[in-house]
LOTORMAR-162915 format. One record per residue: residue in one letter; x, y, z of N, C-alpha, C in turn. Coordinates in Angstrom, 3 decimals, padded with zeros to 6 digits. Example, Ala and Ser with C-alpha at 12.3 -4.5 7.8 and 13.67 -1.06 7.14 Angstrom:
BEGIN
{node 'a',{013.190,-005.690,007.800},{012.300,-004.500,007.800},{013.200,-003.300,007.800}}
{node 's',{012.850,-002.250,007.080},{013.670,-001.060,007.140},{012.900,000.030,007.870}}
REM end
This chain:
BEGIN
{node 'm',{009.566,-002.253,-011.128},{008.422,-001.072,-011.889},{008.619,000.008,-010.799}}
{node 'p',{008.968,001.156,-011.102},{009.541,002.359,-011.042},{008.413,003.083,-010.243}}
{node 'l',{009.057,004.090,-008.890},{008.119,004.022,-008.026},{007.337,005.263,-008.694}}
{node 'g',{007.638,006.186,-010.132},{006.513,007.091,-010.873},{005.589,006.100,-012.134}}
{node 'a',{005.591,005.023,-011.906},{004.116,004.729,-012.299},{003.217,004.036,-011.451}}
{node 'y',{004.244,003.765,-010.041},{002.755,003.061,-009.736},{001.924,004.480,-009.190}}
{node 'l',{002.607,005.847,-008.843},{002.077,006.929,-008.478},{001.234,007.457,-009.751}}
{node 't',{001.653,006.908,-011.216},{000.869,007.494,-012.281},{-000.419,006.385,-012.323}}
{node 'l',{000.288,004.938,-011.993},{-001.063,004.355,-012.165},{-002.331,005.195,-011.035}}
{node 'a',{-001.812,005.403,-009.717},{-002.279,005.598,-008.450},{-003.445,006.658,-008.673}}
{node 'a',{-002.885,007.875,-009.607},{-003.332,008.907,-010.352},{-004.082,009.516,-010.893}}
{node 'l',{-004.323,007.474,-012.059},{-005.192,007.986,-012.980},{-006.105,007.283,-012.645}}
{node 'v',{-006.621,006.342,-011.404},{-007.388,005.661,-010.876},{-007.752,006.942,-009.742}}
{node 'f',{-007.486,007.654,-009.723},{-008.084,008.285,-008.719},{-009.255,009.516,-009.289}}
{node 'a',{-008.391,010.027,-010.616},{-009.234,010.718,-011.746},{-010.118,010.334,-012.348}}
{node 'i',{-010.379,008.871,-012.313},{-011.127,008.007,-012.576},{-012.789,007.805,-011.964}}
{node 'g',{-011.926,007.415,-010.103},{-013.251,007.894,-009.413},{-013.620,009.283,-008.952}}
{node 'l',{-013.365,010.577,-008.894},{-013.454,011.452,-008.992},{-014.567,012.446,-010.839}}
{node 'f',{-014.061,011.614,-011.245},{-014.848,011.759,-012.558},{-016.054,010.728,-012.504}}
{node 'g',{-016.333,009.956,-011.295},{-017.772,008.815,-011.713},{-018.401,009.751,-010.805}}
{node 'v',{-017.629,010.329,-009.205},{-018.242,010.947,-008.238},{-019.086,012.322,-008.636}}
{node 'l',{-018.309,012.908,-009.399},{-018.968,014.066,-010.265},{-019.850,014.217,-010.881}}
{node 't',{-020.094,012.915,-011.956},{-021.027,012.829,-012.599},{-022.778,012.177,-012.665}}
{node 'r',{-022.038,010.877,-011.662},{-023.228,010.132,-011.273},{-024.314,011.024,-010.062}}
{node 'r',{-025.741,010.722,-010.593},{-026.534,011.037,-010.045},{-027.230,010.219,-008.806}}
{node 'n',{-026.782,008.584,-008.985},{-027.015,007.923,-007.904},{-026.103,007.539,-007.171}}
{node 'a',{-027.111,006.922,-006.419},{-025.991,006.019,-004.998},{-025.196,005.640,-005.544}}
{node 'v',{-025.184,004.388,-005.937},{-024.318,003.330,-006.078},{-023.157,003.489,-007.040}}
{node 'g',{-023.170,004.833,-008.336},{-022.779,005.441,-008.736},{-021.121,006.275,-008.581}}
{node 'i',{-022.104,006.907,-007.482},{-020.840,007.699,-006.355},{-020.269,006.602,-005.861}}
{node 'l',{-021.143,005.835,-004.959},{-020.478,004.556,-003.514},{-019.137,004.453,-004.233}}
{node 'l',{-019.446,003.566,-005.714},{-018.445,002.912,-007.256},{-016.990,004.238,-007.170}}
{node 'g',{-017.128,005.242,-007.257},{-016.200,006.016,-007.740},{-015.663,006.666,-006.195}}
{node 'i',{-016.790,006.849,-005.474},{-015.415,006.713,-004.353},{-014.575,005.546,-003.797}}
{node 'e',{-015.312,004.857,-004.364},{-014.288,003.200,-003.871},{-013.487,002.691,-004.525}}
{node 'l',{-013.189,003.733,-005.546},{-011.917,003.523,-007.067},{-011.206,004.756,-006.273}}
{node 'm',{-011.817,005.541,-005.550},{-010.755,007.099,-005.264},{-009.384,006.476,-004.081}}
{node 'l',{-010.337,005.628,-002.903},{-009.865,004.916,-001.905},{-008.917,003.914,-001.958}}
{node 'n',{-008.401,003.117,-003.927},{-007.818,002.355,-004.023},{-007.055,002.689,-004.283}}
{node 'a',{-007.257,004.325,-005.117},{-006.144,004.476,-005.760},{-004.904,005.359,-003.842}}
{node 'v',{-005.667,005.546,-003.307},{-005.385,005.498,-001.829},{-004.280,004.551,-001.498}}
{node 'n',{-004.587,003.731,-001.295},{-004.456,002.228,-001.374},{-002.777,001.688,-002.020}}
{node 'i',{-003.296,001.991,-003.145},{-001.868,001.768,-004.124},{-000.661,003.106,-003.615}}
{node 'n',{-001.336,004.516,-003.793},{000.117,005.036,-003.019},{000.574,004.899,-001.813}}
{node 'l',{-000.166,004.498,-001.376},{000.316,004.117,000.434},{000.862,002.342,-000.157}}
{node 'v',{001.062,001.759,-000.674},{001.878,000.435,-000.816},{003.154,000.865,-001.848}}
{node 'a',{002.315,002.013,-002.470},{003.864,001.946,-004.070},{004.548,002.730,-002.781}}
{node 'f',{004.859,003.830,-001.757},{005.420,004.191,-000.674},{006.267,003.429,000.090}}
{node 'a',{005.343,002.098,000.881},{006.170,001.307,001.760},{006.865,000.392,001.385}}
{node 'r',{006.882,000.089,-000.354},{007.210,-000.200,-000.841},{009.002,000.243,-000.912}}
{node 'f',{008.810,001.284,-001.396},{009.994,002.059,-001.981},{010.963,003.112,-000.791}}
{node 's',{009.780,003.287,000.427},{010.814,003.839,001.655},{011.777,003.005,001.573}}
{node 'a',{012.277,004.044,002.715},{013.862,003.725,002.883},{013.044,003.107,004.500}}
{node 'i',{012.910,003.171,005.206},{012.614,002.527,006.257},{011.459,001.768,006.453}}
{node 's',{011.480,000.636,005.719},{010.930,-000.820,005.828},{011.318,-002.413,007.291}}
{node 'a',{010.483,-002.836,007.351},{010.126,-004.133,008.212},{011.598,-005.102,008.023}}
{node 'a',{012.562,-004.513,006.681},{013.371,-005.916,006.516},{014.502,-004.361,007.236}}
{node 's',{014.386,-003.190,006.870},{015.354,-002.453,007.483},{015.772,-002.061,009.042}}
{node 's',{014.965,-002.563,009.644},{015.092,-002.565,010.835},{016.227,-002.673,012.080}}
{node 's',{015.626,-002.457,013.175},{017.732,-003.236,014.041},{016.961,-004.390,014.479}}
{node 'r',{015.036,-004.424,014.278},{015.118,-005.569,015.032},{015.611,-006.881,014.066}}
{node 'c',{015.388,-006.646,012.699},{015.398,-007.267,012.012},{015.882,-007.614,011.011}}
{node 's',{017.143,-008.683,010.526},{018.086,-008.698,009.278},{017.698,-008.958,008.124}}
{node 'p',{018.496,-009.252,007.091},{017.652,-008.706,006.074},{018.632,-010.529,005.424}}
{node 's',{019.326,-010.784,006.414},{020.685,-011.938,006.298},{019.791,-012.823,006.822}}
{node 'r',{018.783,-012.991,008.717},{018.205,-013.862,008.217},{016.709,-014.072,008.144}}
{node 's',{015.909,-014.855,008.157},{015.049,-015.422,008.153},{014.470,-014.579,008.882}}
{node 'r',{012.395,-014.165,008.582},{012.292,-013.705,009.806},{010.964,-014.551,010.570}}
{node 'w',{010.821,-015.229,010.175},{010.423,-016.210,010.830},{011.304,-017.554,011.367}}
{node 'p',{011.484,-016.930,012.751},{012.447,-018.077,012.947},{011.776,-019.742,013.074}}
{node 'r',{012.237,-020.781,012.710},{011.863,-021.934,012.817},{011.602,-022.391,013.828}}
{node 's',{012.554,-022.123,015.426},{012.242,-023.307,016.483},{012.474,-022.107,017.518}}
{node 'p',{011.500,-022.656,018.087},{010.963,-021.466,019.894},{011.990,-021.097,020.166}}
{node 's',{012.840,-021.458,020.794},{014.647,-021.016,020.752},{015.158,-019.830,020.642}}
{node 'a',{014.564,-019.970,018.947},{015.357,-019.126,018.140},{014.937,-017.775,018.212}}
{node 'w',{013.215,-017.603,019.107},{012.139,-016.287,019.201},{013.210,-015.352,020.110}}
{node 'p',{012.766,-014.181,019.646},{013.763,-013.249,021.200},{012.589,-013.521,021.928}}
{node 's',{013.715,-013.111,023.319},{012.847,-013.034,024.827},{012.026,-012.199,024.723}}
{node 's',{011.278,-012.043,025.671},{010.306,-010.882,025.228},{010.748,-010.219,026.796}}
{node 's',{011.749,-010.219,028.125},{012.240,-008.836,028.044},{013.463,-008.096,027.931}}
REM end
């Protein structure tokens, strides 16, 4: 899925949440709208983390060719 699809989904969820906050009169409806808005923000954060050029797999400490979790303690990096 391209990044634009995630951003469109997040914008739609945010718009629904904003509509809920602006049109509801009781506290529960307003809180549900705020929750939808925060979920849209989380969708954006996850999408940008997934598609960003700087990720944990491409950092200098981790190589994509080797396993992220070494199997034996002797293969763990030293703390010094």
